[in-house]
C-alpha positions as a LaTeX table, in Angstrom:
\begin{tabular}{lrrr}
\hline
Residue & $x$ (\AA) & $y$ (\AA) & $z$ (\AA) \\
\hline
Unk1 & 133.56 & 30.78 & 64.51 \\
Unk2 & 134.63 & 27.16 & 64.09 \\
Unk3 & 137.39 & 25.58 & 66.16 \\
Unk4 & 139.24 & 22.77 & 64.42 \\
Unk5 & 140.98 & 20.14 & 66.58 \\
Unk6 & 144.61 & 19.21 & 66.11 \\
Unk7 & 143.68 & 15.60 & 65.35 \\
Unk8 & 140.54 & 14.03 & 63.94 \\
Unk9 & 138.80 & 10.95 & 65.31 \\
Unk10 & 135.46 & 10.10 & 66.92 \\
Unk11 & 136.34 & 12.22 & 69.98 \\
Unk12 & 137.83 & 15.25 & 68.20 \\
Unk13 & 135.49 & 17.11 & 65.86 \\
Unk14 & 134.93 & 20.68 & 64.70 \\
Unk15 & 133.12 & 22.84 & 67.26 \\
Unk16 & 130.80 & 25.67 & 66.20 \\
Unk17 & 130.79 & 28.65 & 68.56 \\
Unk18 & 127.79 & 30.84 & 67.78 \\
Unk19 & 126.84 & 33.34 & 70.50 \\
Unk20 & 127.02 & 31.08 & 73.57 \\
Unk21 & 125.35 & 32.33 & 76.75 \\
Unk22 & 127.76 & 34.00 & 79.16 \\
Unk23 & 126.96 & 33.02 & 82.75 \\
Unk24 & 128.70 & 34.76 & 85.64 \\
Unk25 & 129.56 & 32.36 & 88.45 \\
Unk26 & 128.00 & 33.24 & 91.78 \\
Unk27 & 130.12 & 33.47 & 94.89 \\
Unk28 & 130.30 & 30.12 & 96.70 \\
Unk29 & 128.36 & 30.19 & 99.97 \\
Unk30 & 130.88 & 27.95 & 101.74 \\
Unk31 & 128.33 & 25.22 & 102.43 \\
Unk32 & 129.02 & 21.63 & 101.51 \\
Unk33 & 127.83 & 18.16 & 102.32 \\
Unk34 & 130.26 & 15.48 & 103.38 \\
Unk35 & 131.31 & 12.81 & 100.93 \\
Unk36 & 129.40 & 9.70 & 102.08 \\
Unk37 & 132.22 & 7.40 & 100.94 \\
Unk38 & 134.78 & 9.08 & 103.19 \\
Unk39 & 137.17 & 11.99 & 103.00 \\
Unk40 & 140.75 & 12.10 & 101.77 \\
Unk41 & 144.06 & 13.14 & 103.24 \\
Unk42 & 146.67 & 13.84 & 100.60 \\
Unk43 & 150.41 & 14.11 & 101.06 \\
Unk44 & 153.65 & 13.90 & 99.13 \\
Unk45 & 156.05 & 11.46 & 100.75 \\
Unk46 & 159.11 & 9.50 & 99.62 \\
Unk47 & 158.64 & 10.52 & 95.98 \\
Unk48 & 154.97 & 9.50 & 95.86 \\
Unk49 & 151.61 & 11.26 & 95.99 \\
Unk50 & 149.45 & 9.46 & 98.54 \\
Unk51 & 145.69 & 9.79 & 98.95 \\
Unk52 & 144.37 & 8.18 & 102.12 \\
Unk53 & 140.61 & 7.59 & 102.39 \\
Unk54 & 139.14 & 8.04 & 105.87 \\
Unk55 & 135.89 & 6.30 & 106.79 \\
Unk56 & 134.51 & 6.46 & 110.35 \\
Unk57 & 137.74 & 7.95 & 111.72 \\
Unk58 & 139.86 & 5.12 & 110.25 \\
Unk59 & 142.13 & 5.21 & 107.21 \\
Unk60 & 140.88 & 2.33 & 105.09 \\
Unk61 & 142.76 & 2.85 & 101.78 \\
Unk62 & 145.91 & 4.60 & 100.58 \\
Unk63 & 146.12 & 5.06 & 96.83 \\
Unk64 & 149.51 & 6.25 & 95.64 \\
Unk65 & 151.22 & 7.14 & 92.41 \\
Unk66 & 153.52 & 9.66 & 90.78 \\
Unk67 & 150.89 & 11.67 & 88.92 \\
Unk68 & 147.48 & 13.14 & 89.74 \\
Unk69 & 145.67 & 11.65 & 86.76 \\
Unk70 & 146.42 & 8.03 & 87.63 \\
Unk71 & 145.31 & 8.45 & 91.24 \\
Unk72 & 142.22 & 10.48 & 90.35 \\
Unk73 & 140.93 & 8.01 & 87.76 \\
Unk74 & 141.67 & 5.06 & 90.03 \\
Unk75 & 139.51 & 6.64 & 92.77 \\
Unk76 & 136.70 & 7.17 & 90.27 \\
Unk77 & 136.90 & 3.67 & 88.73 \\
Unk78 & 136.86 & 2.05 & 92.18 \\
Unk79 & 133.80 & 4.03 & 93.26 \\
Unk80 & 135.61 & 5.81 & 96.10 \\
Unk81 & 134.05 & 9.17 & 95.13 \\
Unk82 & 130.31 & 9.78 & 94.77 \\
Unk83 & 130.00 & 13.59 & 94.68 \\
Unk84 & 131.06 & 15.98 & 91.93 \\
Unk85 & 132.35 & 18.60 & 94.37 \\
Unk86 & 134.57 & 15.95 & 95.97 \\
Unk87 & 135.90 & 14.98 & 92.54 \\
Unk88 & 136.62 & 18.61 & 91.68 \\
Unk89 & 138.38 & 19.19 & 95.00 \\
Unk90 & 140.49 & 16.03 & 94.69 \\
Unk91 & 141.43 & 16.87 & 91.11 \\
Unk92 & 142.71 & 20.26 & 92.25 \\
Unk93 & 144.53 & 18.92 & 95.30 \\
Unk94 & 146.15 & 16.02 & 93.47 \\
Unk95 & 147.31 & 18.37 & 90.71 \\
Unk96 & 148.89 & 20.68 & 93.31 \\
Unk97 & 150.53 & 17.67 & 94.97 \\
Unk98 & 151.95 & 16.54 & 91.62 \\
Unk99 & 153.31 & 20.03 & 90.93 \\
Unk100 & 155.01 & 20.07 & 94.34 \\
Unk101 & 156.44 & 16.60 & 93.83 \\
Unk102 & 157.91 & 17.46 & 90.43 \\
Unk103 & 159.26 & 20.84 & 91.56 \\
Unk104 & 160.58 & 19.69 & 94.95 \\
Unk105 & 158.27 & 22.03 & 96.86 \\
Unk106 & 156.44 & 21.42 & 100.10 \\
Unk107 & 152.80 & 20.34 & 99.63 \\
Unk108 & 150.15 & 21.37 & 102.17 \\
Unk109 & 146.57 & 20.18 & 101.62 \\
Unk110 & 143.96 & 22.95 & 101.66 \\
\hline
\end{tabular}
């Protein structure tokens, strides 16, 4: 099977799908290592999504915006995230915060 993209450029090309391996995800063991660059507290406040970075028990940065993508890519570009699991977690949390902001729902960080 070939999947054809909606637009064509150097980033969007036909993809051949020919019997890919199916890999069942294993249950997560619940273990993780702390992000060495600090952890994040996320909240929705006054019409903004705010991501505060905590280092050594002190909030050192607050990155804010109205959508998850802008905040997420800013954190990456500025080198505030070093671990993939942290990036995945923040992507999920920021997306939930954006949903709550747009739909006037209460956001609680998991």
